[in-house]
C-alpha positions in Angstrom: 142.1 10.1 134.4 144.2 13.0 132.8 144.9 15.7 135.3 146.9 18.4 134.3 150.6 18.8 136.4 149.4 22.5 137.4 145.6 21.6 138.1 146.0 23.7 141.2 146.0 27.0 139.1 142.7 26.9 138.4 140.8 24.0 140.4 139.7 26.4 143.5 137.2 28.1 142.2 133.2 27.8 141.7 131.7 24.6 143.2 135.3 23.5 144.5 135.2 26.6 146.8 131.7 26.2 147.8 132.7 22.6 148.8 135.4 23.5 150.9 133.6 26.2 152.6 130.6 23.9 153.4 133.3 21.1 154.8 134.5 22.7 157.6 132.7 23.9 161.0 133.7 26.7 163.6 134.3 24.1 166.2 136.7 22.5 163.8 138.6 25.6 163.2 138.8 26.5 167.0 140.2 23.1 167.7 142.8 23.2 164.8 143.9 26.8 166.2 144.1 25.7 169.5 146.4 22.7 168.3 148.6 25.4 166.1 149.0 27.4 169.2 150.2 24.6 171.5 152.6 23.3 168.4 154.3 26.5 167.4 154.9 27.5 171.5 154.7 31.3 170.8 152.7 33.7 172.5 150.8 36.6 170.6 151.7 39.0 169.2 154.1 36.9 167.3 154.1 36.9 163.5 152.8 33.9 161.9 152.6 32.5 158.4 149.5 30.5 157.0 150.4 28.7 153.9 148.3 28.2 151.8 145.4 29.9 153.7 142.4 28.9 151.4 139.3 31.2 152.9 141.6 32.0 156.0 139.6 30.5 158.4 142.8 30.0 160.7 144.3 33.4 160.1 141.1 34.9 161.0 140.7 33.0 164.2 144.5 33.5 165.3 144.5 37.3 164.4 141.5 37.6 167.2 143.9 35.9 169.5 146.4 38.5 168.9 148.7 37.4 166.3 150.3 39.4 163.5 149.2 37.0 160.6 150.4 36.9 157.0 148.2 34.5 154.8 149.1 33.1 151.3 146.9 31.6 148.6 147.0 31.0 144.7 142.9 31.4 144.5 141.6 34.8 144.0 137.9 33.0 144.9 139.2 32.0 148.4 140.9 35.5 149.1 137.7 36.7 148.1 136.0 34.8 150.4 138.8 35.6 153.3 138.6 39.3 152.9 134.9 39.5 153.2 135.1 37.4 156.3 137.7 39.7 157.4 135.4 43.0 157.0 133.4 41.8 160.0 136.3 41.5 162.4 138.5 44.3 164.2 141.9 42.6 163.7 143.5 42.5 160.0 145.6 39.9 158.3 148.0 40.3 155.5 146.5 38.7 152.2 148.8 37.9 149.6 148.0 36.1 146.6 151.1 33.8 145.6 152.2 30.5 144.7 152.6 28.9 147.9 156.4 28.1 146.9 156.8 32.0 146.3 157.5 33.2 149.8 159.7 36.6 149.4 160.1 37.0 153.2 163.5 36.0 154.9 163.7 34.9 158.6 160.6 37.4 159.8 158.1 35.0 161.1 158.0 33.3 164.8 156.0 30.2 163.2 154.2 29.0 160.3 151.5 26.6 159.7 150.1 24.5 156.5 146.7 23.0 157.1 143.8 22.0 154.8 145.5 19.1 153.3 147.4 20.8 150.5 150.8 19.3 150.6 151.8 17.1 147.9 150.3 19.1 145.0 153.3 19.6 143.3 155.7 17.4 141.4 158.2 16.0 143.9 160.4 19.1 143.0 157.9 21.5 143.8 157.1 19.7 147.0 160.6 20.2 148.0 160.7 24.0 147.0 157.8 24.7 149.0 159.3 23.2 152.3 162.5 24.9 151.7 160.9 28.4 151.2 159.0 27.9 154.5 162.1 27.0 155.9 163.8 30.5 154.5 161.0 32.9 155.8 161.6 31.5 159.6 163.6 32.3 162.4 165.9 30.3 163.6 164.4 28.2 166.3 160.9 28.9 165.1 158.5 26.0 164.4 156.6 25.0 161.5 153.2 22.1 161.4 152.1 20.5 158.4 148.7 19.0 158.2 148.1 16.3 155.2 146.1 13.1 154.7 148.1 12.4 151.4 150.3 9.9 153.4 150.4 6.2 152.5 149.5 5.1 156.2 146.8 7.3 155.9 145.0 7.1 152.7 145.8 3.5 151.2 144.3 1.5 154.0 141.1 3.0 153.4 140.9 4.0 150.0 137.6 3.8 148.0 137.7 4.1 144.2 134.2 5.8 144.5 132.0 7.6 146.8 129.3 10.1 146.8 127.2 12.1 149.5 125.1 15.1 150.1 125.7 18.4 151.4 122.8 20.7 151.6 121.5 21.1 148.1 124.8 19.4 146.3 125.7 16.1 145.6 129.5 15.4 145.5 131.0 12.2 143.3 134.3 11.6 143.9 136.2 9.1 141.4 139.7 8.2 142.8 142.7 6.4 141.5 146.1 5.6 143.1 148.8 5.2 140.7 151.7 3.2 142.3 154.3 4.2 139.8 154.0 7.7 140.6 152.6 7.5 144.1 150.0 9.8 143.4 146.4 9.8 143.9 144.2 11.3 141.2 140.6 12.4 142.2 137.9 13.5 140.0 135.2 15.6 141.7 131.8 16.0 140.1 129.5 18.6 142.0 125.7 18.6 141.1 123.5 21.6 142.1 120.0 22.4 140.7 120.5 19.9 137.8 124.0 21.3 136.8 127.3 19.8 137.0 130.5 20.9 137.6 133.6 18.6 137.0 137.4 18.9 138.2 140.1 16.8 138.8 143.1 17.0 141.0 146.0 15.0 142.1 148.8 14.9 144.8 151.9 12.9 145.6 151.3 10.4 148.4 154.5 10.2 150.7 155.0 7.7 153.5 155.7 9.3 156.9 159.2 8.3 156.5 159.6 10.4 153.5 157.8 13.2 154.9 160.2 13.2 157.6 163.1 12.8 155.1 161.9 15.9 153.4 161.1 18.1 156.2 164.9 17.3 157.6 166.3 18.2 154.1 164.5 21.6 154.3 166.2 22.1 157.8 163.8 21.3 160.5 164.9 19.3 163.4 163.4 17.6 166.4 160.5 16.4 164.3 157.0 15.0 165.9 154.4 13.6 164.2 150.8 13.3 165.5 147.7 11.4 164.4 145.0 13.6 165.6 144.4 17.2 167.1 144.9 15.2 170.6 148.5 14.7 169.7 147.9 10.9 169.6 151.2 9.4 167.9 151.1 8.8 164.2 150.4 5.3 163.4 149.2 3.3 160.5 145.3 3.9 160.2 145.6 7.4 161.7 143.0 9.6 159.6 145.7 12.5 159.2 149.2 13.3 159.9 150.2 16.3 161.7 153.8 17.0 161.8 155.8 19.5 163.4 159.7 20.6 163.2 162.0 23.4 164.5 164.0 25.2 162.0 167.7 24.9 162.9 169.5 27.6 164.9 172.5 29.0 163.1 
């Protein structure tokens, strides 16, 4: 499977965006937003950063709860959906089309979060840059929570080479390959709708839990806590996701 290093620049458009929009529910969004609120431990109208934001479902829900939201994503298609959804709501979000490493603020946010399983898209140096960028935009003592399933303890025990499933009028085929040399998971998606195919490939770095903790610590985060679910169960082998929270070091 030949996946370009910068696959993420063009991947999130067309069928990929439709797929991610259909894959989440309002109930899931509200449960995740409640977890974010509990974990960041700041009341509204605190200023929060959502990076990357996708279609902005978390930012829109948090804005309705009184938070001042800034949301960053590289995908114009996702941001178009976010702005269209915002038009129906009274509270506004500051939408920014940027690479998730390009965060031009300094110590301005009371908290930040990265949901939607987007960590690990870059090469190792890029993933380090992302965490460092988040650290720079946070006020000392502010908290950050990262949500990812690209963790060895999560993904490797259940890895299937091929799977397919239907969602509405679309069939999705996923073909996966884990490369132990690079520790990257490569996935080729094929979406079939009305007889037409849309094929796109992505890859993500698969870290161990210990490695994620080390990266967070190197970026200036302390008091790390890893959870395996929104119910704040401790992270363990076989958890379905990793939710890891840390506090930016105080001066």
